[in-house]
C-alpha positions in Angstrom: 28.6 118.1 77.9 29.0 114.3 78.2 30.2 113.6 74.6 32.3 116.0 74.2 34.0 113.9 77.1 33.9 110.9 76.0 34.6 112.1 72.5 38.3 113.7 74.1 38.8 109.9 75.7 38.3 108.1 73.0 40.9 110.7 71.0 43.7 110.6 73.9 43.2 106.3 73.5 43.4 107.1 69.7 46.9 109.0 69.9 48.5 106.6 72.4 51.3 105.3 71.4 51.7 101.1 71.3 53.6 99.2 72.4 56.6 97.7 71.0 54.6 94.1 71.2 51.8 95.6 69.1 51.4 93.1 66.3 49.3 94.6 63.2 46.7 91.6 61.8 47.3 90.4 64.9 46.0 92.4 68.0 42.6 93.7 69.3 44.4 97.2 68.3 41.7 99.0 70.1 42.2 97.1 73.2 45.2 97.1 73.0 45.3 100.9 73.1 43.3 100.3 76.4 45.4 99.2 78.1 47.7 100.6 80.5 51.7 99.2 80.2 53.8 99.8 82.4 58.0 100.0 83.1 59.3 96.4 83.9 61.7 97.3 86.6 65.8 98.6 85.1 64.8 96.4 82.0 63.8 98.6 79.0 60.6 96.5 79.0 57.3 98.0 79.1 54.6 95.1 80.0 50.6 95.1 80.2 49.3 96.7 84.0 47.5 92.5 83.1 49.2 89.5 82.6 48.5 85.6 82.6 49.4 83.3 84.8 49.2 79.5 83.7 50.1 77.7 87.0 45.7 76.8 85.9 46.7 75.6 82.4 47.0 72.2 84.6 46.0 69.6 86.9 46.4 72.2 90.0 43.7 73.7 89.6 41.2 70.7 88.0 40.6 69.2 84.9 41.8 71.4 81.9 41.0 70.7 78.4 43.8 71.8 76.4 41.8 73.7 73.6 40.2 75.8 76.4 43.6 76.4 77.4 45.6 77.8 74.4 42.5 79.6 73.5 42.2 81.6 76.2 46.3 82.4 75.7 45.4 83.8 72.3 42.5 85.5 73.5 44.0 86.9 76.4 47.6 88.0 73.9 45.0 89.5 71.1 43.4 91.5 74.2 46.6 93.5 75.2 48.1 90.9 77.4 51.6 90.7 76.9 53.2 89.1 79.7 52.7 85.1 80.6 54.1 83.3 83.0 54.4 79.5 83.8 57.0 77.2 85.2 58.1 73.1 85.2 56.2 72.8 88.7 52.8 73.6 87.2 51.6 70.1 86.0 54.8 69.2 85.6 55.9 70.4 82.3 52.2 70.8 81.3 51.1 74.0 81.9 54.8 75.3 79.5 53.7 72.6 76.5 49.9 73.8 76.7 51.7 77.0 76.3 53.9 75.9 73.6 50.7 74.9 71.6 48.7 78.4 72.2 51.9 80.1 71.0 52.3 78.4 67.3 51.9 80.5 64.3 51.6 84.2 66.9 54.5 86.3 66.6 57.1 86.1 69.1 57.2 90.3 69.4 54.2 89.4 70.6 55.0 88.3 74.1 57.7 88.0 77.0 57.3 85.2 79.2 58.4 84.2 82.0 59.7 80.3 83.3 60.7 79.4 86.5 63.4 76.7 88.0 63.4 75.0 91.4 60.5 73.5 91.9 60.1 70.2 89.9 57.7 67.0 91.0 54.6 67.0 93.1 56.5 64.2 95.2 58.4 65.6 98.1 61.8 64.2 97.6 62.3 65.2 94.2 60.0 68.5 94.1 62.9 70.8 94.9 66.3 71.1 93.5 68.5 74.1 93.1 71.7 73.0 91.5 73.3 74.6 88.9 73.4 71.4 86.5 69.4 71.1 87.8 69.0 74.8 86.7 70.6 74.7 83.3 68.4 71.0 82.7 65.9 73.2 83.1 65.9 76.1 80.9 67.2 74.0 77.9 64.0 72.1 78.5 61.6 75.2 78.5 63.4 76.5 75.6 62.3 73.3 73.4 59.1 72.6 75.3 57.7 76.3 74.8 59.4 76.5 71.3 61.4 79.7 71.7 65.2 80.7 71.0 65.1 82.3 74.2 63.1 83.2 77.5 62.8 86.9 78.7 62.8 86.3 81.8 63.8 83.0 84.3 62.6 83.0 88.3 64.3 81.3 90.4 60.9 79.7 91.9 60.1 79.2 96.0 63.4 80.0 97.2 61.8 79.3 101.0 62.3 75.8 100.2 66.2 76.0 100.2 67.7 75.0 102.9 70.5 76.9 103.1 70.0 80.4 100.6 74.0 79.5 99.6 73.1 77.6 97.1 70.7 80.1 95.3 73.5 82.7 95.8 76.4 80.7 94.6 74.7 77.6 91.7 71.3 78.7 90.7 71.7 82.5 90.0 75.4 82.2 89.1 73.8 78.7 86.5 71.1 81.6 85.0 73.7 84.4 84.3 75.9 81.8 82.5 72.7 80.8 80.4 72.1 84.7 79.9 75.4 85.1 78.7 75.3 82.3 76.4 71.5 83.9 75.0 69.4 81.5 76.6 67.0 84.2 78.7 67.3 88.1 79.3 66.4 88.4 82.7 66.9 86.7 86.2 64.3 86.8 88.3 62.9 85.7 92.1 59.6 84.5 93.8 58.4 83.0 97.6 55.7 83.7 99.6 57.3 85.0 102.9 58.2 88.6 101.7 60.9 88.7 103.8 62.9 85.8 102.4 62.5 87.1 98.9 64.2 91.2 100.3 66.6 88.6 102.4 67.5 87.2 98.9 67.5 90.7 96.7 70.5 91.8 99.7 72.2 88.5 99.2 73.5 89.4 95.7 72.7 93.4 95.2 72.4 94.4 91.9 72.5 90.7 90.4 68.1 90.3 90.1 65.9 92.4 87.6 62.4 91.2 89.5 60.4 89.9 91.9 58.0 87.7 92.2 55.1 88.5 94.8 52.2 85.9 95.2 48.9 86.6 97.6 50.1 89.0 99.0 47.6 92.5 97.6 44.2 90.5 97.9 41.1 91.5 99.7 42.7 90.3 103.1 46.1 90.3 102.9 48.2 93.7 101.3 51.3 92.6 103.1 53.1 93.6 99.6 52.5 97.4 100.9 55.5 97.0 103.3 57.6 95.7 100.9 57.5 97.5 97.6 59.5 100.6 99.1 62.3 97.7 99.4 61.9 96.5 96.0 61.9 99.9 94.4 65.1 101.0 95.9 66.1 98.0 94.5 65.0 99.1 90.8 63.0 95.7 90.1 60.2 95.1 88.2 57.9 93.7 91.1 54.9 90.9 89.4 52.5 90.8 92.1 50.2 87.6 91.6 47.1 85.5 92.7 44.5 88.4 94.0 42.8 85.6 94.2 44.7 84.2 96.8 44.5 80.7 94.7 41.6 80.4 94.1 40.1 81.2 97.8 38.3 84.6 96.8 36.5 83.0 93.9 32.7 81.9 93.4 33.6 78.3 93.2 36.1 78.2 96.1 40.3 76.5 96.6 40.9 73.3 95.0 41.8 70.5 98.2 45.7 71.4 98.4 45.3 74.8 99.3 47.4 75.5 102.1 44.9 78.4 104.4 43.7 77.1 107.3 40.2 76.3 107.9 39.3 79.6 109.5 40.0 81.3 106.8 38.7 78.8 103.7 35.8 79.0 106.2 34.8 83.3 106.1 36.2 82.9 101.8 33.4 80.8 101.3 31.3 82.9 103.6 32.5 85.4 100.5 31.1 83.7 97.9 27.6 82.9 99.1 27.0 86.4 99.7 28.2 87.3 96.4 26.3 84.5 94.9 23.2 85.3 96.4 23.9 89.1 95.1 24.8 88.0 90.8 27.8 88.7 92.0 31.4 86.6 91.3 33.7 87.1 93.6 36.5 86.7 91.5 35.8 89.7 89.7 35.5 91.7 93.3 38.9 89.9 94.0 40.7 91.1 90.7 39.5 95.0 90.6 40.6 95.0 94.2 44.0 93.2 93.6 44.8 95.8 90.2 45.0 98.8 92.3 47.6 98.8 94.3 50.0 101.6 92.9 54.0 100.2 92.5 54.0 96.8 91.1 54.5 96.7 87.6 51.8 94.5 86.7 49.4 91.9 88.1 49.7 88.6 86.9 46.1 86.0 87.4 45.1 82.8 86.3 42.7 83.0 83.5 42.3 78.9 82.5 38.9 79.7 80.2 38.0 82.4 77.7 35.5 83.8 80.3 37.7 84.0 82.7 39.7 86.0 80.2 36.8 88.3 79.7 35.6 88.5 83.1 39.3 90.1 84.5 39.8 91.9 81.5 36.2 93.3 82.3 37.5 94.6 85.5 40.5 96.5 84.2 39.0 98.0 81.8 35.6 99.3 83.0 35.9 98.2 87.2 32.4 97.1 88.7 28.8 97.8 88.0 26.9 99.8 91.7 25.9 96.0 92.3 29.4 94.7 92.6 30.4 98.0 94.3 28.2 97.9 96.9 28.9 94.0 97.1 32.4 94.5 98.0 31.8 97.4 100.1 29.7 94.8 102.2 32.7 92.4 102.1 34.8 94.5 103.8 33.2 96.1 106.3 31.1 93.1 107.7 32.9 89.5 106.5 36.9 89.5 105.9 37.7 91.9 109.3 36.7 88.0 110.6 39.3 86.1 109.2 42.1 85.6 111.8 44.8 84.4 110.4 46.0 86.7 106.8 48.5 84.3 105.4 49.7 80.8 105.4 52.9 81.5 105.8 55.7 78.9 106.9 52.4 76.3 106.8 53.7 74.8 103.2 57.4 74.4 104.6 57.0 72.8 108.0 54.9 70.2 106.3 57.7 69.5 103.5 60.2 69.3 105.8 58.6 67.5 108.0 57.8 64.7 104.9 61.3 65.3 103.7 62.9 64.1 107.0 60.1 61.0 107.6 61.5 59.9 104.0 64.9 60.5 104.9 64.7 58.8 107.9 63.0 55.8 106.2 65.3 55.3 103.5 68.4 55.2 106.4 66.0 52.8 108.1 66.0 50.4 105.4 69.9 50.2 104.0 
């Protein structure tokens, strides 16, 4: 009986239609057939359920060898991932540079690529620029660095930091629409951490956005995205659900020093990772498994800076969890994560940004 069921599953996998991004001789066909591909909003694209984030291809997440990064990208593509997300802000262009190297000699048909505009530098006084002029300059620079003739999706990055959302509607968005008419990009999206800001931006420009990117809002301790999915779906938007690992919080290695979550949240997550280590489990795999269970998003975006992480995250998708991992996950959900008092860090970064920026501007005024 088990052999019969297994045979039927294998036959269904073989009969499954291959996606438009499949390239014979490049892809691992078995993996592509097992991957789930989903309608990407109203765009007509079909994207892999698991997608590749490349914020980790920068020093934001520690030292990274370029060879490790390029190998990770190529392995992800060969195993069926067809959607890649990057941004000029990630390592001040280093992510786009490594990505460009990784994509050399990879058929353009094999992937969809998304980048961003609006957020650029580490320094507070040059971190954000949502002007039309900078938007055009950024897209054209990304095209050169990545080495492509067009970008599939360009997203306006972290719009909650804009002094006034009118600049998004009146400068950034029209500039992207003009670039689309020129054939330099195909679809336009927006990203933000506060979900109410994403809703406001979409409502202020109905029908003009194709995608939204929400990050750290579908994790083991914060599932706020669920409340907003009906609105995004009603607007026929492709939802990119990102960072199920909470930007490193939900991994055995833990977050980087810059992580904006409060100390109590970090302590609880560290307790969870220590419990996982004690039971020979990687918290990141549990987080990935939980992350991809949500119904609604078109794709689940995860940073993977090494081949080992690509394999781990795809294992969570293709094979799920073993009995020990399920047991550990149940314990974390019942006994550890309920201790978290603040499920999010909304406004912390924004308030810090404006505080520092105002101080810089005051200092500059005092010297003139």
